[in-house]
N, CA, C and O atoms as a printed pandas DataFrame, in Angstrom:
     atom_number atom_name residue_name chain_id  residue_number  x_coord  y_coord  z_coord
0              1         N          THR        A               1    0.829   -1.191    0.000
1              2        CA          THR        A               1    0.000    0.000    0.000
2              3         C          THR        A               1    0.869    1.250    0.000
3              4         O          THR        A               1    2.071    1.190    0.263
4              5         N          VAL        A               2    0.255    2.356   -0.293
5              6        CA          VAL        A               2    0.968    3.630   -0.278
6              7         C          VAL        A               2    1.477    3.927    1.130
7              8         O          VAL        A               2    2.605    4.390    1.297
8              9         N          TYR        A               3    0.660    3.665    2.131
9             10        CA          TYR        A               3    1.056    3.935    3.516
10            11         C          TYR        A               3    2.304    3.138    3.910
11            12         O          TYR        A               3    3.210    3.667    4.553
12            13         N          ALA        A               4    2.338    1.890    3.525
13            14        CA          ALA        A               4    3.448    1.016    3.920
14            15         C          ALA        A               4    4.772    1.477    3.323
15            16         O          ALA        A               4    5.831    1.204    3.888
16            17         N          ASN        A               5    4.726    2.167    2.198
17            18        CA          ASN        A               5    5.945    2.635    1.537
18            19         C          ASN        A               5    6.306    4.070    1.891
19            20         O          ASN        A               5    7.333    4.577    1.440
20            21         N          ALA        A               6    5.481    4.728    2.688
21            22        CA          ALA        A               6    5.724    6.119    3.067
22            23         C          ALA        A               6    6.604    6.205    4.312
23            24         O          ALA        A               6    6.549    5.335    5.181
24            25         N          SER        A               7    7.405    7.248    4.390
25            26        CA          SER        A               7    8.203    7.488    5.595
26            27         C          SER        A               7    7.329    8.008    6.718
27            28         O          SER        A               7    7.485    7.615    7.874
28            29         N          ILE        A               8    6.398    8.904    6.369
29            30        CA          ILE        A               8    5.442    9.458    7.326
30            31         C          ILE        A               8    4.130    9.720    6.588
31            32         O          ILE        A               8    4.085    9.754    5.358
32            33         N          PHE        A               9    3.063    9.902    7.371
33            34        CA          PHE        A               9    1.761   10.276    6.815
34            35         C          PHE        A               9    1.387   11.627    7.410
35            36         O          PHE        A               9    1.296   11.766    8.630
36            37         N          VAL        A              10    1.169   12.625    6.554
37            38        CA          VAL        A              10    0.823   13.973    6.996
38            39         C          VAL        A              10   -0.605   14.262    6.546
39            40         O          VAL        A              10   -0.932   14.141    5.365
40            41         N          PHE        A              11   -1.449   14.644    7.496
41            42        CA          PHE        A              11   -2.870   14.859    7.221
42            43         C          PHE        A              11   -3.273   16.262    7.699
43            44         O          PHE        A              11   -3.687   16.432    8.846
44            45         N          PRO        A              12   -3.149   17.272    6.813
45            46        CA          PRO        A              12   -3.418   18.659    7.215
46            47         C          PRO        A              12   -4.885   19.063    7.076
47            48         O          PRO        A              12   -5.181   20.150    6.580
48            49         N          SER        A              13   -5.774   18.227    7.495
49            50        CA          SER        A              13   -7.205   18.474    7.369
50            51         C          SER        A              13   -7.636   19.647    8.250
51            52         O          SER        A              13   -7.225   19.762    9.404
52            53         N          ILE        A              14   -8.462   20.502    7.685
53            54        CA          ILE        A              14   -9.020   21.611    8.452
54            55         C          ILE        A              14  -10.326   21.171    9.105
55            56         O          ILE        A              14  -10.660   21.612   10.205
56            57         N          TYR        A              15  -11.052   20.307    8.424
57            58        CA          TYR        A              15  -12.283   19.756    8.982
58            59         C          TYR        A              15  -12.312   18.263    8.703
59            60         O          TYR        A              15  -12.099   17.833    7.570
60            61         N          GLU        A              16  -12.570   17.490    9.714
61            62        CA          GLU        A              16  -12.614   16.038    9.557
62            63         C          GLU        A              16  -13.724   15.487   10.424
63            64         O          GLU        A              16  -13.810   15.788   11.615
64            65         N          GLY        A              17  -14.581   14.670    9.812
65            66        CA          GLY        A              17  -15.674   14.068   10.553
66            67         C          GLY        A              17  -15.214   13.002   11.526
67            68         O          GLY        A              17  -15.678   12.958   12.666
68            69         N          PHE        A              18  -14.310   12.146   11.090
69            70        CA          PHE        A              18  -13.813   11.101   11.983
70            71         C          PHE        A              18  -12.303   10.938   11.861
71            72         O          PHE        A              18  -11.601   11.086   12.861
72            73         N          GLY        A              19  -11.790   10.647   10.705
73            74        CA          GLY        A              19  -10.354   10.518   10.553
74            75         C          GLY        A              19   -9.867    9.124   10.243
75            76         O          GLY        A              19   -8.952    8.628   10.902
76            77         N          LEU        A              20  -10.462    8.479    9.249
77            78        CA          LEU        A              20  -10.010    7.136    8.865
78            79         C          LEU        A              20   -8.606    7.104    8.258
79            80         O          LEU        A              20   -7.854    6.178    8.562
80            81         N          PRO        A              21   -8.210    8.070    7.413
81            82        CA          PRO        A              21   -6.869    7.979    6.819
82            83         C          PRO        A              21   -5.727    7.863    7.837
83            84         O          PRO        A              21   -4.823    7.057    7.619
84            85         N          PRO        A              22   -5.725    8.623    8.932
85            86        CA          PRO        A              22   -4.640    8.422    9.901
86            87         C          PRO        A              22   -4.646    7.018   10.509
87            88         O          PRO        A              22   -3.587    6.441   10.755
88            89         N          LEU        A              23   -5.838    6.471   10.749
89            90        CA          LEU        A              23   -5.913    5.108   11.280
90            91         C          LEU        A              23   -5.399    4.095   10.269
91            92         O          LEU        A              23   -4.732    3.129   10.640
92            93         N          GLU        A              24   -5.702    4.307    9.000
93            94        CA          GLU        A              24   -5.182    3.413    7.957
94            95         C          GLU        A              24   -3.662    3.474    7.917
95            96         O          GLU        A              24   -3.003    2.449    7.742
96            97         N          ALA        A              25   -3.104    4.666    8.078
97            98        CA          ALA        A              25   -1.646    4.802    8.111
98            99         C          ALA        A              25   -1.063    4.053    9.310
99           100         O          ALA        A              25   -0.064    3.346    9.180
100          101         N          MET        A              26   -1.691    4.211   10.475
101          102        CA          MET        A              26   -1.224    3.500   11.668
102          103         C          MET        A              26   -1.275    1.991   11.460
103          104         O          MET        A              26   -0.361    1.267   11.854
104          105         N          LEU        A              27   -2.339    1.533   10.844
105          106        CA          LEU        A              27   -2.490    0.107   10.563
106          107         C          LEU        A              27   -1.344   -0.418    9.709
107          108         O          LEU        A              27   -0.953   -1.580    9.816
108          109         N          ASN        A              28   -0.811    0.457    8.857
109          110        CA          ASN        A              28    0.273    0.083    7.954
110          111         C          ASN        A              28    1.649    0.507    8.464
111          112         O          ASN        A              28    2.596    0.641    7.688
112          113         N          ASN        A              29    1.749    0.719    9.795
113          114        CA          ASN        A              29    3.032    0.979   10.441
114          115         C          ASN        A              29    3.710    2.257    9.949
115          116         O          ASN        A              29    4.932    2.311    9.806
116          117         N          CYS        A              30    2.910    3.269    9.696
117          118        CA          CYS        A              30    3.419    4.543    9.210
118          119         C          CYS        A              30    3.241    5.608   10.288
119          120         O          CYS        A              30    2.131    5.783   10.791
120          121         N          PRO        A              31    4.304    6.324   10.656
121          122        CA          PRO        A              31    4.172    7.402   11.636
122          123         C          PRO        A              31    3.196    8.468   11.131
123          124         O          PRO        A              31    3.192    8.804    9.947
124          125         N          VAL        A              32    2.374    8.993   12.035
125          126        CA          VAL        A              32    1.287    9.895   11.659
126          127         C          VAL        A              32    1.485   11.290   12.244
127          128         O          VAL        A              32    1.789   11.457   13.425
128          129         N          LEU        A              33    1.301   12.292   11.371
129          130        CA          LEU        A              33    1.259   13.697   11.767
130          131         C          LEU        A              33   -0.070   14.236   11.272
131          132         O          LEU        A              33   -0.386   14.118   10.088
132          133         N          VAL        A              34   -0.852   14.826   12.163
133          134        CA          VAL        A              34   -2.179   15.302   11.786
134          135         C          VAL        A              34   -2.434   16.694   12.349
135          136         O          VAL        A              34   -1.766   17.146   13.279
136          137         N          SER        A              35   -3.420   17.355   11.757
137          138        CA          SER        A              35   -3.816   18.662   12.278
138          139         C          SER        A              35   -4.506   18.486   13.621
139          140         O          SER        A              35   -5.028   17.420   13.944
140          141         N          ASN        A              36   -4.490   19.549   14.380
141          142        CA          ASN        A              36   -5.130   19.515   15.694
142          143         C          ASN        A              36   -6.596   19.918   15.600
143          144         O          ASN        A              36   -7.183   20.356   16.590
144          145         N          ALA        A              37   -7.189   19.773   14.420
145          146        CA          ALA        A              37   -8.566   20.193   14.168
146          147         C          ALA        A              37   -9.573   19.088   14.460
147          148         O          ALA        A              37   -9.309   17.903   14.258
148          149         N          ASN        A              38  -10.713   19.510   14.933
149          150        CA          ASN        A              38  -11.894   18.668   15.123
150          151         C          ASN        A              38  -11.622   17.346   15.832
151          152         O          ASN        A              38  -11.082   17.334   16.938
152          153         N          SER        A              39  -11.992   16.242   15.205
153          154        CA          SER        A              39  -11.970   14.938   15.869
154          155         C          SER        A              39  -10.606   14.255   15.873
155          156         O          SER        A              39  -10.437   13.240   16.548
156          157         N          LEU        A              40   -9.643   14.776   15.147
157          158        CA          LEU        A              40   -8.369   14.060   14.991
158          159         C          LEU        A              40   -7.628   13.802   16.305
159          160         O          LEU        A              40   -7.112   12.699   16.484
160          161         N          PRO        A              41   -7.548   14.759   17.231
161          162        CA          PRO        A              41   -6.894   14.434   18.510
162          163         C          PRO        A              41   -7.607   13.318   19.273
163          164         O          PRO        A              41   -6.961   12.519   19.951
164          165         N          GLU        A              42   -8.911   13.263   19.166
165          166        CA          GLU        A              42   -9.666   12.199   19.840
166          167         C          GLU        A              42   -9.401   10.848   19.181
167          168         O          GLU        A              42   -9.263    9.834   19.865
168          169         N          VAL        A              43   -9.331   10.838   17.871
169          170        CA          VAL        A              43   -9.105    9.596   17.134
170          171         C          VAL        A              43   -7.674    9.100   17.317
171          172         O          VAL        A              43   -7.455    7.913   17.561
172          173         N          CYS        A              44   -6.714    9.986   17.202
173          174        CA          CYS        A              44   -5.302    9.574   17.203
174          175         C          CYS        A              44   -4.650    9.547   18.582
175          176         O          CYS        A              44   -3.641    8.871   18.782
176          177         N          ALA        A              45   -5.222   10.279   19.526
177          178        CA          ALA        A              45   -4.697   10.335   20.897
178          179         C          ALA        A              45   -3.196   10.628   20.908
179          180         O          ALA        A              45   -2.751   11.579   20.265
180          181         N          ASP        A              46   -2.412    9.825   21.628
181          182        CA          ASP        A              46   -0.971   10.093   21.724
182          183         C          ASP        A              46   -0.166    9.361   20.654
183          184         O          ASP        A              46    1.060    9.288   20.738
184          185         N          ALA        A              47   -0.848    8.824   19.658
185          186        CA          ALA        A              47   -0.172    8.060   18.600
186          187         C          ALA        A              47    0.157    8.918   17.383
187          188         O          ALA        A              47    0.481    8.388   16.320
188          189         N          ALA        A              48    0.077   10.234   17.531
189          190        CA          ALA        A              48    0.370   11.129   16.417
190          191         C          ALA        A              48    1.034   12.400   16.927
191          192         O          ALA        A              48    0.966   12.731   18.111
192          193         N          ILE        A              49    1.672   13.096   16.007
193          194        CA          ILE        A              49    2.194   14.434   16.267
194          195         C          ILE        A              49    1.180   15.404   15.678
195          196         O          ILE        A              49    0.689   15.190   14.570
196          197         N          TYR        A              50    0.863   16.469   16.409
197          198        CA          TYR        A              50   -0.164   17.420   15.989
198          199         C          TYR        A              50    0.441   18.744   15.551
199          200         O          TYR        A              50    1.490   19.161   16.042
200          201         N          PHE        A              51   -0.246   19.400   14.610
201          202        CA          PHE        A              51    0.175   20.713   14.126
202          203         C          PHE        A              51   -1.056   21.554   13.804
203          204         O          PHE        A              51   -2.159   21.035   13.636
204          205         N          ASN        A              52   -0.840   22.851   13.724
205          206        CA          ASN        A              52   -1.884   23.780   13.325
206          207         C          ASN        A              52   -1.994   23.716   11.795
207          208         O          ASN        A              52   -1.028   24.040   11.104
208          209         N          PRO        A              53   -3.145   23.305   11.253
209          210        CA          PRO        A              53   -3.265   23.143    9.806
210          211         C          PRO        A              53   -3.208   24.455    9.021
211          212         O          PRO        A              53   -3.091   24.440    7.795
212          213         N          LEU        A              54   -3.290   25.570    9.710
213          214        CA          LEU        A              54   -3.236   26.875    9.046
214          215         C          LEU        A              54   -1.868   27.539    9.182
215          216         O          LEU        A              54   -1.686   28.686    8.774
216          217         N          ASP        A              55   -0.915   26.820    9.754
217          218        CA          ASP        A              55    0.419   27.371   10.010
218          219         C          ASP        A              55    1.473   26.523    9.290
219          220         O          ASP        A              55    1.878   25.466    9.773
220          221         N          GLU        A              56    1.907   27.015    8.117
221          222        CA          GLU        A              56    2.870   26.250    7.298
222          223         C          GLU        A              56    4.181   26.009    8.031
223          224         O          GLU        A              56    4.804   24.961    7.862
224          225         N          VAL        A              57    4.600   26.963    8.836
225          226        CA          VAL        A              57    5.861   26.810    9.576
226          227         C          VAL        A              57    5.731   25.693   10.608
227          228         O          VAL        A              57    6.643   24.882   10.764
228          229         N          ASP        A              58    4.610   25.652   11.306
229          230        CA          ASP        A              58    4.377   24.589   12.288
230          231         C          ASP        A              58    4.368   23.225   11.600
231          232         O          ASP        A              58    4.976   22.273   12.090
232          233         N          ILE        A              59    3.682   23.133   10.473
233          234        CA          ILE        A              59    3.637   21.861    9.733
234          235         C          ILE        A              59    5.043   21.445    9.330
235          236         O          ILE        A              59    5.447   20.303    9.550
236          237         N          SER        A              60    5.788   22.376    8.739
237          238        CA          SER        A              60    7.157   22.085    8.294
238          239         C          SER        A              60    8.045   21.661    9.456
239          240         O          SER        A              60    8.814   20.707    9.334
240          241         N          ASN        A              61    7.944   22.362   10.581
241          242        CA          ASN        A              61    8.768   22.025   11.753
242          243         C          ASN        A              61    8.452   20.633   12.277
243          244         O          ASN        A              61    9.360   19.887   12.641
244          245         N          LYS        A              62    7.182   20.280   12.317
245          246        CA          LYS        A              62    6.794   18.958   12.831
246          247         C          LYS        A              62    7.248   17.849   11.869
247          248         O          LYS        A              62    7.700   16.792   12.311
248          249         N          ILE        A              63    7.129   18.085   10.581
249          250        CA          ILE        A              63    7.603   17.091    9.602
250          251         C          ILE        A              63    9.102   16.874    9.777
251          252         O          ILE        A              63    9.567   15.736    9.830
252          253         N          THR        A              64    9.851   17.959    9.865
253          254        CA          THR        A              64   11.307   17.867   10.039
254          255         C          THR        A              64   11.651   17.149   11.339
255          256         O          THR        A              64   12.557   16.317   11.382
256          257         N          LYS        A              65   10.913   17.483   12.401
257          258        CA          LYS        A              65   11.150   16.855   13.706
258          259         C          LYS        A              65   11.029   15.335   13.617
259          260         O          LYS        A              65   11.871   14.610   14.146
260          261         N          VAL        A              66    9.991   14.859   12.954
261          262        CA          VAL        A              66    9.776   13.410   12.881
262          263         C          VAL        A              66   10.776   12.752   11.925
263          264         O          VAL        A              66   11.358   11.716   12.249
264          265         N          LEU        A              67   10.971   13.347   10.766
265          266        CA          LEU        A              67   11.874   12.731    9.776
266          267         C          LEU        A              67   13.328   12.669   10.241
267          268         O          LEU        A              67   14.098   11.832    9.769
268          269         N          THR        A              68   13.696   13.543   11.154
269          270        CA          THR        A              68   15.092   13.563   11.617
270          271         C          THR        A              68   15.291   12.863   12.959
271          272         O          THR        A              68   16.387   12.885   13.518
272          273         N          ASN        A              69   14.237   12.247   13.471
273          274        CA          ASN        A              69   14.335   11.590   14.773
274          275         C          ASN        A              69   13.828   10.149   14.650
275          276         O          ASN        A              69   12.631    9.888   14.771
276          277         N          LYS        A              70   14.741    9.236   14.413
277          278        CA          LYS        A              70   14.374    7.824   14.224
278          279         C          LYS        A              70   13.686    7.238   15.456
279          280         O          LYS        A              70   12.782    6.414   15.329
280          281         N          LEU        A              71   14.109    7.657   16.637
281          282        CA          LEU        A              71   13.483    7.169   17.866
282          283         C          LEU        A              71   12.016    7.607   17.929
283          284         O          LEU        A              71   11.147    6.820   18.303
284          285         N          LEU        A              72   11.748    8.849   17.566
285          286        CA          LEU        A              72   10.373    9.347   17.548
286          287         C          LEU        A              72    9.547    8.608   16.495
287          288         O          LEU        A              72    8.386    8.278   16.736
288          289         N          MET        A              73   10.138    8.352   15.339
289          290        CA          MET        A              73    9.424    7.600   14.303
290          291         C          MET        A              73    9.034    6.209   14.811
291          292         O          MET        A              73    7.909    5.755   14.603
292          293         N          THR        A              74    9.968    5.549   15.471
293          294        CA          THR        A              74    9.693    4.219   16.021
294          295         C          THR        A              74    8.615    4.281   17.090
295          296         O          THR        A              74    7.724    3.433   17.132
296          297         N          GLU        A              75    8.695    5.290   17.959
297          298        CA          GLU        A              75    7.696    5.461   19.017
298          299         C          GLU        A              75    6.299    5.674   18.421
299          300         O          GLU        A              75    5.325    5.105   18.914
300          301         N          LEU        A              76    6.198    6.483   17.374
301          302        CA          LEU        A              76    4.900    6.724   16.732
302          303         C          LEU        A              76    4.359    5.449   16.085
303          304         O          LEU        A              76    3.154    5.201   16.123
304          305         N          LYS        A              77    5.224    4.655   15.503
305          306        CA          LYS        A              77    4.785    3.385   14.909
306          307         C          LYS        A              77    4.227    2.450   15.986
307          308         O          LYS        A              77    3.181    1.830   15.797
308          309         N          ILE        A              78    4.925    2.355   17.102
309          310        CA          ILE        A              78    4.483    1.485   18.195
310          311         C          ILE        A              78    3.152    1.978   18.762
311          312         O          ILE        A              78    2.225    1.191   18.950
312          313         N          LYS        A              79    3.060    3.270   19.031
313          314        CA          LYS        A              79    1.816    3.825   19.570
314          315         C          LYS        A              79    0.671    3.679   18.567
315          316         O          LYS        A              79   -0.473    3.446   18.957
316          317         N          GLY        A              80    0.978    3.816   17.283
317          318        CA          GLY        A              80   -0.045    3.652   16.256
318          319         C          GLY        A              80   -0.588    2.238   16.229
319          320         O          GLY        A              80   -1.795    2.037   16.102
320          321         N          LYS        A              81    0.289    1.260   16.348
321          322        CA          LYS        A              81   -0.145   -0.141   16.366
322          323         C          LYS        A              81   -1.040   -0.425   17.579
323          324         O          LYS        A              81   -2.001   -1.189   17.481
324          325         N          GLU        A              82   -0.723    0.187   18.709
325          326        CA          GLU        A              82   -1.553    0.017   19.904
326          327         C          GLU        A              82   -2.891    0.748   19.745
327          328         O          GLU        A              82   -3.939    0.226   20.125
328          329         N          ARG        A              83   -2.844    1.940   19.189
329          330        CA          ARG        A              83   -4.063    2.737   19.037
330          331         C          ARG        A              83   -5.065    2.060   18.113
331          332         O          ARG        A              83   -6.266    2.065   18.381
332          333         N          ILE        A              84   -4.579    1.487   17.041
333          334        CA          ILE        A              84   -5.463    0.882   16.043
334          335         C          ILE        A              84   -6.223   -0.310   16.619
335          336         O          ILE        A              84   -7.281   -0.673   16.105
336          337         N          LYS        A              85   -5.704   -0.914   17.662
337          338        CA          LYS        A              85   -6.376   -2.054   18.290
338          339         C          LYS        A              85   -7.714   -1.661   18.921
339          340         O          LYS        A              85   -8.565   -2.514   19.171
340          341         N          LEU        A              86   -7.891   -0.363   19.176
341          342        CA          LEU        A              86   -9.122    0.117   19.797
342          343         C          LEU        A              86  -10.272    0.251   18.795
343          344         O          LEU        A              86  -11.417    0.491   19.178
344          345         N          PHE        A              87   -9.955    0.095   17.522
345          346        CA          PHE        A              87  -10.968    0.271   16.481
346          347         C          PHE        A              87  -11.240   -1.055   15.788
347          348         O          PHE        A              87  -10.311   -1.783   15.439
348          349         N          ASP        A              88  -12.505   -1.364   15.593
349          350        CA          ASP        A              88  -12.933   -2.593   14.950
350          351         C          ASP        A              88  -13.499   -2.233   13.576
351          352         O          ASP        A              88  -14.541   -1.584   13.483
352          353         N          TRP        A              89  -12.819   -2.653   12.520
353          354        CA          TRP        A              89  -13.200   -2.265   11.163
354          355         C          TRP        A              89  -14.574   -2.822   10.776
355          356         O          TRP        A              89  -15.357   -2.133   10.123
356          357         N          GLU        A              90  -14.870   -4.051   11.170
357          358        CA          GLU        A              90  -16.166   -4.643   10.824
358          359         C          GLU        A              90  -17.303   -3.879   11.516
359          360         O          GLU        A              90  -18.323   -3.579   10.896
360          361         N          LYS        A              91  -17.121   -3.576   12.776
361          362        CA          LYS        A              91  -18.123   -2.816   13.519
362          363         C          LYS        A              91  -18.309   -1.434   12.887
363          364         O          LYS        A              91  -19.435   -0.956   12.749
364          365         N          SER        A              92  -17.216   -0.807   12.511
365          366        CA          SER        A              92  -17.279    0.506   11.867
366          367         C          SER        A              92  -18.021    0.438   10.539
367          368         O          SER        A              92  -18.848    1.300   10.241
368          369         N          ALA        A              93  -17.730   -0.575    9.750
369          370        CA          ALA        A              93  -18.410   -0.736    8.455
370          371         C          ALA        A              93  -19.906   -0.930    8.655
371          372         O          ALA        A              93  -20.710   -0.352    7.924
372          373         N          ASN        A              94  -20.285   -1.736    9.637
373          374        CA          ASN        A              94  -21.707   -1.972    9.915
374          375         C          ASN        A              94  -22.405   -0.687   10.354
375          376         O          ASN        A              94  -23.550   -0.442    9.974
376          377         N          LYS        A              95  -21.725    0.133   11.151
377          378        CA          LYS        A              95  -22.320    1.399   11.583
378          379         C          LYS        A              95  -22.492    2.347   10.391
379          380         O          LYS        A              95  -23.481    3.077   10.317
380          381         N          HIS        A              96  -21.538    2.336    9.467
381          382        CA          HIS        A              96  -21.669    3.158    8.262
382          383         C          HIS        A              96  -22.857    2.689    7.423
383          384         O          HIS        A              96  -23.622    3.507    6.913
384          385         N          ILE        A              97  -23.004    1.406    7.286
385          386        CA          ILE        A              97  -24.128    0.855    6.518
386          387         C          ILE        A              97  -25.449    1.264    7.167
387          388         O          ILE        A              97  -26.389    1.652    6.473
388          389         N          GLU        A              98  -25.523    1.178    8.492
389          390        CA          GLU        A              98  -26.734    1.601    9.202
390          391         C          GLU        A              98  -27.037    3.074    8.925
391          392         O          GLU        A              98  -28.183    3.441    8.666
392          393         N          LEU        A              99  -26.025    3.895    8.981
393          394        CA          LEU        A              99  -26.200    5.319    8.742
394          395         C          LEU        A              99  -26.667    5.574    7.313
395          396         O          LEU        A              99  -27.588    6.362    7.094
396          397         N          PHE        A             100  -26.041    4.916    6.339
397          398        CA          PHE        A             100  -26.440    5.084    4.938
398          399         C          PHE        A             100  -27.891    4.656    4.749
399          400         O          PHE        A             100  -28.651    5.317    4.041
400          401         N          ASN        A             101  -28.270    3.559    5.379
401          402        CA          ASN        A             101  -29.656    3.083    5.262
402          403         C          ASN        A             101  -30.640    4.088    5.859
403          404         O          ASN        A             101  -31.735    4.271    5.328
404          405         N          GLN        A             102  -30.264    4.730    6.943
405          406        CA          GLN        A             102  -31.134    5.731    7.554
406          407         C          GLN        A             102  -31.306    6.940    6.629
407          408         O          GLN        A             102  -32.400    7.491    6.513
408          409         N          VAL        A             103  -30.246    7.332    5.993
409          410        CA          VAL        A             103  -30.283    8.503    5.103
410          411         C          VAL        A             103  -31.071    8.194    3.835
411          412         O          VAL        A             103  -31.815    9.040    3.339
412          413         N          ILE        A             104  -30.909    7.001    3.322
413          414        CA          ILE        A             104  -31.570    6.605    2.081
414          415         C          ILE        A             104  -33.068    6.401    2.291
415          416         O          ILE        A             104  -33.870    6.756    1.428
416          417         N          ILE        A             105  -33.441    5.837    3.422
417          418        CA          ILE        A             105  -34.864    5.494    3.678
418          419         C          ILE        A             105  -35.640    6.670    4.179
419          420         O          ILE        A             105  -36.838    6.553    4.439
């Protein structure tokens, strides 16, 4: 996958309903950097590095921080693997189907 071949995953979302892409990156052992907007801190908890999505300097500094610190990269991978265990993909898919059915009917 793209995530598995990436050095890091950067998600500068200004608005996010839930945040599946960062979880997919964690599932694929990719260190995650995300914006501090909306639901992302709740979804990613301590398994990600956060930045202000409207501040290019903050984003750049956080990317540099992770790419130049192998220990931090390893720590994020480990925390990501632990964090992803809290989410059940089948349960999530079923809840999405329920929601779609409610909207359609």
